[in-house]
C-alpha positions as CSV (number, residue, x, y, z in Angstrom):
1,M,0.0,0.1,0.1
2,P,1.5,3.4,-1.0
3,S,2.5,5.8,1.8
4,A,0.3,8.8,2.6
5,V,3.3,10.9,2.9
6,D,6.0,11.8,0.3
7,L,9.1,13.2,1.6
8,K,12.1,14.8,-0.3
9,L,14.9,17.1,0.3
10,L,14.6,20.7,-1.0
11,L,17.7,22.6,-1.7
12,N,18.4,25.9,-3.5
13,T,20.0,25.1,-6.8
14,D,20.8,27.0,-10.0
15,D,17.7,26.1,-11.7
16,D,15.3,25.5,-8.8
17,G,14.9,26.0,-5.0
18,H,12.8,27.0,-2.2
19,G,11.3,30.0,-4.1
20,A,10.1,28.0,-7.0
21,A,8.8,25.2,-4.8
22,I,6.7,27.6,-2.6
23,E,5.4,29.3,-5.8
24,R,4.1,26.0,-6.9
25,A,2.6,25.3,-3.7
26,I,0.8,28.7,-3.5
27,S,-0.8,28.0,-7.0
28,G,-2.7,25.0,-5.9
29,A,-3.5,26.0,-2.3
30,V,-6.8,26.7,-0.6
31,E,-5.2,27.6,2.7
32,M,-1.6,28.7,3.7
33,Q,0.3,28.9,7.1
34,C,3.7,30.6,7.1
35,M,6.1,30.9,10.1
36,V,9.5,32.5,9.6
37,A,12.1,34.0,11.8
38,F,12.9,36.8,9.3
39,L,11.0,38.6,6.6
40,K,12.6,40.9,4.0
41,Y,10.8,42.6,1.0
42,S,13.3,40.9,-1.2
43,G,11.8,37.6,-0.4
44,L,8.1,38.7,-0.2
45,R,8.6,40.4,-3.7
46,R,9.5,36.8,-5.1
47,V,5.9,35.6,-4.2
48,E,4.0,38.8,-4.0
49,K,2.1,38.7,-7.2
50,L,1.3,35.2,-7.1
51,L,0.2,35.5,-3.5
52,K,-2.1,38.4,-4.4
53,R,-3.6,36.5,-7.3
54,S,-4.3,33.4,-5.2
55,L,-5.8,35.5,-2.4
56,A,-8.1,37.2,-4.9
57,N,-9.2,33.6,-6.0
58,G,-10.0,32.7,-2.5
59,L,-6.8,31.5,-0.7
60,T,-6.8,32.2,3.0
61,A,-3.5,32.7,4.7
62,R,-1.8,33.5,8.0
63,F,1.8,34.7,8.5
64,A,3.8,34.7,11.7
65,V,7.1,36.7,11.6
66,G,9.8,37.3,14.2
67,L,11.2,40.5,15.3
68,N,14.1,39.1,17.2
69,F,17.5,40.7,16.3
70,A,15.8,43.4,14.3
71,V,16.4,41.8,11.0
72,T,12.8,41.8,9.7
73,E,12.1,44.7,7.4
74,P,9.3,47.2,8.5
75,N,8.5,47.7,4.8
76,A,7.8,44.1,4.1
77,L,5.6,43.9,7.2
78,R,3.6,46.9,6.0
79,A,3.2,45.3,2.5
80,L,1.8,42.2,4.0
81,L,-0.3,44.3,6.4
82,R,-1.9,46.1,3.5
83,L,-3.1,42.7,2.0
84,T,-4.9,42.0,5.1
85,R,-7.4,44.8,4.4
86,R,-8.4,43.5,1.0
87,H,-8.0,39.7,1.5
88,D,-8.5,36.8,4.0
89,L,-4.9,37.1,5.3
90,Q,-3.8,37.6,8.9
91,L,-0.3,38.8,9.9
92,Y,1.1,38.0,13.5
93,L,4.3,39.2,15.0
94,C,6.4,37.7,17.7
95,N,8.7,39.8,19.9
96,D,9.1,37.4,22.7
97,K,12.2,37.2,24.9
98,Y,13.0,33.7,23.3
99,T,13.9,33.8,19.7
100,F,11.2,33.0,17.2
101,H,13.0,30.9,14.9
102,P,10.7,28.4,12.8
103,K,10.8,28.3,8.9
104,I,7.5,26.5,8.1
105,Y,5.5,26.9,5.0
106,A,2.3,24.8,4.9
107,F,-0.3,24.7,2.1
108,K,-3.6,22.9,2.2
109,R,-5.0,21.8,-1.2
110,R,-8.4,20.6,-2.0
111,R,-7.0,17.1,-1.6
112,G,-4.0,16.7,0.8
113,A,-1.3,19.2,1.7
114,T,2.3,20.2,1.2
115,V,4.6,21.4,4.1
116,F,8.1,22.8,3.9
117,I,10.0,22.5,7.2
118,G,13.7,23.6,7.2
119,S,16.1,26.6,7.3
120,A,14.9,29.0,4.7
121,N,13.5,32.4,5.8
122,L,11.2,34.5,3.6
123,T,14.1,36.5,2.1
124,E,15.9,36.5,-1.2
125,G,18.8,34.5,0.3
126,G,16.5,32.0,1.9
127,L,14.4,31.4,-1.2
128,S,17.2,31.3,-3.8
129,R,20.8,32.2,-2.9
130,N,21.8,30.8,0.4
131,Y,22.7,27.3,1.2
132,E,19.4,26.2,2.6
133,A,17.9,22.8,3.3
134,S,14.2,21.8,3.9
135,A,12.1,18.7,4.0
136,E,9.4,19.0,1.4
137,I,6.5,16.9,2.7
138,S,3.4,16.0,0.5
139,D,0.8,14.5,2.8
140,S,-2.4,13.1,1.2
141,T,-4.1,12.9,4.6
142,G,-3.5,16.7,5.5
143,E,-2.5,15.6,9.1
144,L,0.7,17.4,9.1
145,Y,-0.9,20.5,7.8
146,Q,-3.4,20.3,10.8
147,S,-0.5,20.0,13.2
148,V,1.0,23.1,11.9
149,T,-2.4,24.9,12.3
150,R,-2.9,23.7,15.7
151,H,0.7,24.8,16.6
152,F,-0.1,28.3,15.1
153,D,-3.2,28.5,17.0
154,A,-1.4,27.5,20.3
155,L,1.1,30.3,19.8
156,I,-1.8,32.9,19.3
157,D,-3.7,31.5,22.5
158,E,-0.5,31.7,24.6
159,C,0.0,35.4,23.4
160,I,3.3,34.6,21.9
161,L,2.0,35.9,18.6
162,Q,0.3,39.1,18.4
163,L,-1.9,40.4,15.5
164,A,0.1,42.9,13.6
165,T,-1.1,46.5,13.7
166,P,0.4,49.8,12.1
167,E,1.2,50.8,15.7
168,L,3.2,47.7,16.4
169,I,5.2,48.0,13.2
170,D,5.8,51.7,13.9
171,A,7.1,50.8,17.4
172,Y,9.5,48.4,16.0
173,E,11.0,50.4,13.1
174,P,13.3,52.5,15.2
175,R,14.9,49.4,16.6
176,F,15.4,48.1,13.0
177,L,16.8,51.4,11.9
178,A,19.3,51.7,14.7
179,Q,20.4,48.1,14.3
180,R,21.0,48.7,10.5
181,V,22.9,51.9,11.2
182,E,25.0,50.1,13.7
183,Q,25.8,47.2,11.5
184,N,26.7,49.6,8.5
185,L,29.1,51.6,10.7
186,A,30.6,48.5,12.1
187,K,31.2,47.0,8.6
188,R,32.7,50.2,7.3
189,R,35.2,50.4,10.1
190,L,35.9,46.8,9.8
191,V,36.6,47.0,6.1
192,Q,38.9,49.9,6.9
193,V,40.9,47.8,9.4
194,L,41.3,44.8,7.1
195,Q,42.6,47.0,4.4
196,N,45.4,48.1,6.6
197,P,48.4,46.0,5.7
198,D,50.5,47.2,8.7
199,G,48.0,46.7,11.5
200,H,49.0,43.3,12.6
201,L,47.7,42.7,16.1
202,M,45.9,46.0,16.0
203,Q,43.7,44.6,13.2
204,L,42.6,41.8,15.5
205,R,42.0,44.2,18.4
206,E,39.9,46.4,16.2
207,I,37.9,43.5,14.7
208,L,37.1,42.3,18.2
209,R,36.1,45.7,19.3
210,V,33.7,45.9,16.3
211,M,32.5,42.5,17.0
212,E,31.8,43.5,20.7
213,T,29.5,46.3,19.6
214,D,27.7,44.2,17.0
215,K,24.3,43.2,18.4
216,S,23.4,40.8,15.6
217,T,23.7,37.1,15.8
218,D,27.4,37.6,14.5
219,G,28.4,39.7,17.5
220,L,30.5,38.6,20.3
221,D,27.9,38.3,23.0
222,V,25.6,36.2,20.9
223,Q,28.5,34.1,19.6
224,R,29.7,33.4,23.0
225,R,26.4,31.8,24.0
226,V,25.9,30.0,20.7
227,R,29.3,28.6,20.7
228,R,29.2,27.5,24.4
229,T,26.0,25.5,23.7
230,A,27.3,24.1,20.4
231,R,30.6,22.9,21.9
232,S,28.6,21.2,24.7
233,E,26.3,19.5,22.2
234,A,29.3,18.4,19.9
235,L,31.1,17.0,22.8
236,S,28.1,14.9,23.9
237,Q,27.6,13.7,20.3
238,I,31.3,12.7,19.9
239,R,31.1,10.6,23.1
240,R,27.8,9.1,22.0
241,L,29.2,8.1,18.5
242,A,32.4,6.8,20.2
243,R,30.3,4.4,22.4
244,M,27.8,3.2,19.7
245,V,28.2,0.0,17.8
246,P,29.4,0.4,14.3
247,M,26.7,1.8,12.1
248,T,25.8,1.6,8.5
249,P,26.0,4.7,6.4
250,E,22.3,5.2,6.5
251,Q,22.2,4.9,10.4
252,F,25.3,7.2,10.7
253,L,24.4,10.0,8.4
254,P,21.8,11.8,10.8
255,E,24.2,11.2,13.7
256,Y,27.0,12.9,11.8
257,E,24.7,15.6,10.7
258,H,23.8,16.4,14.3
259,L,27.5,16.6,15.1
260,I,28.6,18.8,12.4
261,E,25.7,21.3,12.9
262,N,27.5,22.2,16.0
263,F,30.8,22.9,14.2
264,H,31.8,26.1,12.7
265,S,34.0,25.2,9.7
266,G,32.6,25.8,6.2
267,G,31.9,23.0,3.7
268,L,31.2,20.3,6.2
269,Q,27.8,19.6,4.9
270,R,29.1,18.9,1.4
271,A,31.4,16.2,2.7
272,K,28.9,14.4,4.9
273,T,27.7,11.7,2.6
274,T,31.3,10.8,1.6
275,I,32.3,10.4,5.2
276,A,29.2,8.4,6.0
277,R,30.4,5.8,3.7
278,E,33.4,5.2,6.2
279,A,31.1,5.4,9.2
280,A,32.7,2.6,11.2
281,A,36.2,4.0,10.7
282,F,35.0,7.4,11.7
283,Q,33.4,6.1,14.9
284,S,36.6,4.2,15.6
285,A,38.5,7.6,15.3
286,L,36.2,9.3,17.7
287,A,36.7,6.5,20.2
288,V,40.5,7.2,20.1
289,A,39.8,10.9,20.1
290,V,38.1,10.7,23.5
291,D,41.3,9.1,24.9
292,V,43.8,11.6,23.5
293,V,42.3,14.7,25.1
294,D,45.3,14.8,27.7
295,L,48.0,14.5,25.0
296,D,50.0,17.4,23.6
297,A,48.5,19.0,20.6
298,D,51.0,17.4,18.1
299,A,50.4,13.9,19.5
300,A,46.7,14.2,19.6
301,F,46.5,15.6,16.0
302,D,48.9,12.8,14.7
303,R,46.7,10.0,16.2
304,L,43.6,11.4,14.8
305,R,45.2,12.3,11.4
306,Q,46.6,8.8,11.0
307,L,43.1,7.3,11.7
308,M,41.3,9.7,9.4
309,L,43.8,9.5,6.6
310,E,41.9,7.0,4.6
311,I,38.6,8.7,5.3
312,P,37.9,10.9,2.3
313,R,36.7,14.4,3.2
314,A,37.5,14.0,7.0
315,G,40.1,16.7,6.7
316,V,42.1,19.1,9.1
317,N,38.9,21.0,9.7
318,V,37.1,17.9,11.0
319,I,39.9,16.7,13.0
320,T,40.5,20.0,14.8
321,E,36.8,20.7,15.3
322,V,36.7,17.4,17.2
323,L,39.7,18.3,19.2
324,L,38.3,21.8,20.1
325,A,35.0,20.1,21.3
326,L,37.1,17.9,23.7
327,N,39.2,20.8,25.1
328,P,38.7,24.3,23.8
329,N,41.5,25.6,26.1
330,R,44.2,23.4,24.5
331,F,43.1,22.7,20.8
332,A,42.4,25.2,18.3
333,V,40.4,24.8,15.1
334,M,42.7,25.0,12.1
335,N,40.9,25.8,8.8
336,Q,41.0,28.2,5.9
337,N,39.3,31.0,8.1
338,A,41.6,30.5,11.0
339,V,44.9,30.6,9.0
340,A,43.5,33.8,7.4
341,G,42.8,35.1,10.9
342,M,46.2,34.3,12.1
343,R,47.7,36.1,9.2
344,R,45.9,39.3,10.5
345,G,47.9,38.8,13.7
346,D,51.1,38.5,11.7
347,V,51.4,34.8,12.2
348,R,52.4,33.2,8.9
349,G,53.9,29.9,7.7
350,F,50.8,27.9,7.6
351,P,49.1,26.6,4.3
352,S,46.1,28.7,3.4
353,K,44.1,25.5,2.8
354,P,45.2,22.9,5.5
355,T,45.0,19.3,4.5
356,K,46.0,16.0,6.0
357,Q,48.8,16.0,3.5
358,N,50.3,19.4,4.2
359,V,49.8,19.7,8.0
360,S,51.8,17.6,10.6
361,G,51.4,17.3,14.2
362,Q,54.4,19.7,14.7
363,D,52.6,22.2,12.4
364,Y,49.4,21.9,14.6
365,L,51.3,22.3,17.7
366,R,53.0,25.5,16.6
367,F,49.5,26.7,15.3
368,C,48.0,26.1,18.8
369,N,50.9,27.8,20.5
370,E,50.5,30.8,18.2
371,A,46.7,30.8,18.6
372,E,47.3,30.8,22.5
373,R,49.5,33.9,22.1
374,L,46.9,35.7,20.2
375,R,44.1,34.5,22.5
376,Q,45.9,36.0,25.5
377,A,46.7,39.2,23.7
378,L,43.0,39.7,22.8
379,N,41.8,38.6,26.4
380,L,39.6,35.9,25.1
381,D,38.4,33.0,27.3
382,D,39.2,30.1,25.0
383,F,39.8,29.0,21.4
384,C,36.1,28.9,20.7
385,E,36.0,32.7,21.0
386,L,39.2,33.2,19.1
387,D,37.6,31.1,16.2
388,A,34.6,33.3,16.3
389,V,36.7,36.4,15.9
390,F,38.6,34.7,13.0
391,N,35.2,33.8,11.3
392,Y,33.8,37.3,11.9
393,A,36.9,38.8,10.1
394,Y,36.7,36.3,7.3
395,W,33.0,36.7,6.5
396,N,33.0,40.5,6.8
397,A,36.0,41.0,4.7
398,G,34.0,40.0,1.7
399,E,35.8,36.8,1.1
400,S,34.1,33.5,0.1
401,P,35.3,30.8,2.3
402,T,35.2,27.4,0.7
403,D,37.2,25.5,3.3
404,E,36.6,22.1,1.6
405,A,37.9,19.1,3.7
406,A,40.7,17.2,2.3
């Protein structure tokens, strides 16, 4: 008997993506529920004409949008609010002390429903440009759609969602504008610092100062909290995988995905299926990793490097992310971003793209020693915070990190 649920992975690709899939779903829908953390007019513009046409033809819709971090654009909220005056559309806002972070697009058809649950916000990046991943679920029974509706209703009943009004949007706008001004000033100052070839440690100090004033999710205060939680989750998952019996690639993949979602090196998602094919070998390496935590950096790195040498795509970034999770006071992440960050502190001599072939244990020990010197100079708590500073500089410098594992 065929399943009532059809599930597939939705990604943003050159010829298709979240935007196109959501447009297809709107076209055939009679009801729509949308809950997103961030809304920008660039994303709304992508679906606006089709949404208006569908509303005019009888579509009913509810939107819930988060105001956390002042990323959502007031002009996009006002555009949606205008539609509520002419059509059967309701707009709710969330400004709770806890971050409103869902990305759910649910569509009820005359027969069955389609639901998207994943990472894509209603922005141009979320719908087309960013690396996003969602589950596209076609449910002939409509039960999942009803679950989304009940969840939406509960958030309203608990007063977590408030019906949008012009006054609420007007009250939010100054916070949005202040955040935008602050971010633009910070980015301009950061670019000036990054363009100074003679700043050396001054560059990193100024980058840190800008990061400390950045109140977005990239700022130091948020990154400290996020990375502390991520490191704890990664450590638990490493220990869990080390204890488990050898798994098949299919069993291992979701476990590995949970591990790397708590790492901060780029490119790890692109290597996951390759690494999953060597699931048992990777688990064995993690079992050894748990036991090398008291070794010096060179010995710990060499042990893991030797075990992962034959695991394709389990590169220096993966090895050192594991080591950092085990002890962020002794082991630093070594990847393309971190090497670039070290150069900003006038620390050179490391390959711009570290691999298992061009980095030895002695290289890694020297890297950790130099990283410790910079950490102390910047008065940071551990290597997690130093890596956050390196990433901040890398991403805000306009570079495009690839950081492929090797």
